N, C-alpha and C positions, 0 to 999 in steps of 0.2 A: 617495436613495441606490444603486439599484440600476440608475436609468436613468445619473446616473454614473458609475456603475462598465462597466459596457458601454462606453458612450463615450470614456472614457480609454482603456480597454483597445484598439479598435479605432481609435482616433486614435495611439496608440504603432505598433501592426503595419502601420500606414499607412506608417508612415517608414522600415520595414525592407526589403531586396532579400532577406533572408537568414531565416528563421526556426525555429527550435527548437525542443522542445519535450521535456521528459525530467520523470524522477522519482528519487525519493530509491532507492541500491543494493537489493538484493534487492528487486525492485519487485512490487508485490502489486494485487489485485484492487480497487483503489482509486486509488491514482497511472498505473495503468499505462491503466485503460479512463477514467477519467478525458481523462487524452491521448487514445486513440481518438475522445473526445468533442468535445475543443476540435477537433482538428485535421479534423472532418469538416466543425465549423463554419466552420471558417476556409476549407475549400476550395470550401464551399456560397458562401461568401461573395466568393472570389476572390482567395485567398490559398494559395500553394503552401508548404508546412511539413513539416517533418522531426520525427518520432520518433527523439531518441537513446538508446539502451538501453546494456546492459554486453554486448548478445549472448545474454543469455539466452532460455529457451526461450520462445517466446505460444501455443502450439498451444492452450491452454485456454480462450482469447481468440479464437480462429479465426473464431466464430460473428459475432462483431461487426467485422472488418478484412476488409470487402469491398472496403474504399476507401486499407485505410490505407497511408500511404508511411513506413516504417523501417529505420532503417540504424543498427548498431551502431556504439558508439564508438572511434575510433581517436585517436591524438594527432597535434597541428596541427589538427585542426578548429574552424573558427570559424566564426558566424554572428550579424550586424549584432544579430538580438533573440532572448535566450533565457526561454522559459517553464521555472518549474519549480512544478511540481502535487504538493502534497502533503510539503512536503518546505520548510524554513526554514534551514538548518544548509548552511554551505560542507561539513560533515564527511563529512555524510549522501550526498552526493553522489560520492565515490568520485572515480575519475579525471575524471568528468566535469562534476568541481567548475572545470576548465581553460575550459569552454564557458562560462560564467559571468564567471571572471575575464576572457577578451578581448572578450566582448557588449559593444556598445553601449549598449543597454540591456536589462535584467532587468526581468521581471516573476515575485513569486510569490504565486502563492495556494495556502493550504494552511489546514487545520482544525486544528495539534498545537499544543504549548504548544512558545512560543517557547524553543530551546535554544544552546549553547554555538554560538560561531560563527555569528554570524543573517546570512540574506544578504540585503542590501540592497537594492532595485530603485525604480526609477522608480514600479514601482505594486506594492506591495506588502499583501498582503488576504490577512489570519490571522483568522481569526472560528473559536475552540476551540468553541463551541455546534454546528455543520454537523456533523451525521452524518458524510460523508463530504464530500472535496473534492468527487466526482461531482455531489454535491447542490449545493455552493457555486455550480457552476458554473451548472449549471439553476436556480438562483434568482437569479444577477446578473445570469446573460445572455440572461433570459427575453424581454425585448425585442427580444434578437434572433434568438432561437430560434421565436418566436411566428408571424415574418416568415417561414416558409420552410414549405416542402410541410408536409403533414400526413405523410407518409411521412419524411419527414425527421427531422420533429419527434418521432415514434416513435424512431426510432433513438438521437436521443441522449437518450430519455425512457429505452430499453432501457438505454445503458451508466449511467444514471445509476442505476438501479435496478440494476442487479449491482453500482456502488460500495458500496448500499447492502446487501444481501446480504452482500457482501464484509466490511466494517466491524462490522455486526451478528452477522458468523456466524448469520447467515438468522433475524436475530430473535429472538437466544438469547444477547445480550452485554448489559449494563448501561444501555447508550448507547441503547437501546431503548424509546425516549420517547413520547410522543403526538405529538409537532410530527414524528417518523420516519413516522410512521403518516399524518400531514397530506402530507407532502412525497410520500410513496408514492402518496397519492388523487391527487393531484396530473397523477404519472405515469402512473398507468392511465387518467388519462383521457388523455392523449393517446395511450394506445393500447396500451401496453406489457401483455405478458401472463403476471402474477406465477409461473404453472405453468412456464412451456416455459420461463423465463430461469432460474429454479431449476434446470430438468430439463438446460439447456445448461450452466447456470456449475458446479454442483455436484453436477448424479449422471451427469457425462459421465466416467467414471474407465475406465481401461485393467487389465485384470487385472495386468500388471504394477505400476502405482502402489499397487491394494491388497495383492501380495504386498509392498513395500517399507512400507506403513504397516502392516501386519502383524507384519513381524519388529522393528519398531522397538517397536510398543507393544508387542510381548514383552522388553523392554528394561526396563519400567517396574521403578522399587522406590519404596517409599514414606520419608521419614525426617522426622524431627520430630515424633514420635510420631504419624505416618503422618498431618502435616499439609498435609507437601508432596513432589508428584509428580514424580519425576523421569523422562524416558525420553530417548531420544538415536538417532540415526541416524551411522554414523560412513561414511567414502569406502568402504571394503571392501563395503556393503550396497548402495550405489551401484553400483561397479563388478558386482559381482557378477548384479547385475540388467541392466546396462546401461542402467538408467533415470537422468536427469536432474531430481534433487529438485527443480530451479527451476520443473519444468511442475507442482506440485502445491500443494495449498495446507499451510497449517503443519499437522503432526502436532496441535497441540495441538487441534485443534476435535476430535478422536474421542476427547479424555479430557477434556473440560468440564465433563461430567455425571458424573462419579468421587465420591460420596458423604463431605463429612467435611473438603473439602482447602481450604487457603488461599492455596494457593498452586502454581503447576504451572512447571516449566521444562523445555523441550526443546532439544537441545543436537541443531546438527548440522553434520558437521564439511565444512566448503566449499573446503578444501585440506588438505594434511597438517598434525596439530595446529594449524588454526584452525577455529573452534569460532561458528557462528551460535546464539547463545543467543533465544530467545521466549520472555519471561515473560507468565504470564498470573494476575490475580487478583482477584475480586470486593472485596475487603476492602483488599488492602493499595498502596500507591501505587507501583508496580513503574516507572514513570518514570523516578524517582528514581534509584533503583538504574541504571537502564540508563545513565543519563544520567552519570553515577561514570565511564561505562567508554568515554563516546565516542557511545553508542546514545541511545533517543530511543522514546520514541513517545506512546503514551496513558497515564492514569494505571492504568489495570488492564489492558493491553494495550500493552507495550514489546519492544523488540530491544535487542542490542547484538552486538558481535563480542569472541573473549577468543584468547587463544593460552598453547599448553599441554596437556601432557597432559587423557586426558581425566578420571579422576578428583582432578587437581588443580585444573580447571576447576572442577569439581562443587562440591569443598570450596569454594572461592571461593564461588560462588554459596549454597549452603546457609548457608553464614557470615553474609552479607548477608541473606538471606529470614530468617533466625533473628532477628535482629538487628530488621528491620523488625515483626515480631510480637509480638517482647517487649515493643517500642516501643508498641503498642497501648495 
């Protein structure tokens, strides 16, 4: 199975004159770092490619981007082959969905539950039991990776490890299983240094970022008999600090240790009255709530986007979380 995936992937790649790699809107440390790893593997195999973004700040990944070729999406862009990572829905590509619509060949590699408007492709690999898309790439393309020089193998292993750090929230989420530690063992065997990657990815904050996080934490309020925690970051906060919130990890990671909670909802205003909502819960299937509103993710960690004034948006999410709690 593993060998067949690698052979089919490179057979499709060899047919294309131009290759684009992309991931979901509001990219994160799985989709984007998996893209960095795959692009480096393609480069070492002699294939040029572009990582197509929404123009977000990628400075948090700078320690992995020595050879990266990245371009912000512009209407009218076309590529023969488009590889979509960490996403399986047209809706979650935003404007970059046009890349898939115009491509001759599409490849989808993801570990999320299949959502609405699924992307079809000549190669479609969706394995929900994997902890991250980066881990999937390391597993399914290992026959190609092991042919590389040791430093190149270490680089791709480092990327895979960072995707796991991201999607397990530093091994604190419920998806941290024995299989995850087995994968990490293999990555360390390739030369990855967990303490250095942890510092580079999770402990490399600017003072401005910490002020943004601190002021967001100051908005905390508890609802539904203190079982649900709400917090938010509005546009005015980001503007007052001259800070790009896209360059930081979700503020939810700072409140996941609050005792007695059943769910967390973090609301970040991305445009006036447009809120990106991050849902976290160890006991509720928040992916179902996200999917109702065109979002998605995982059972215990999902995201969606809503329009409206903050009190109205929070009331809606409170009702849906409360209903989910009662249905237990």
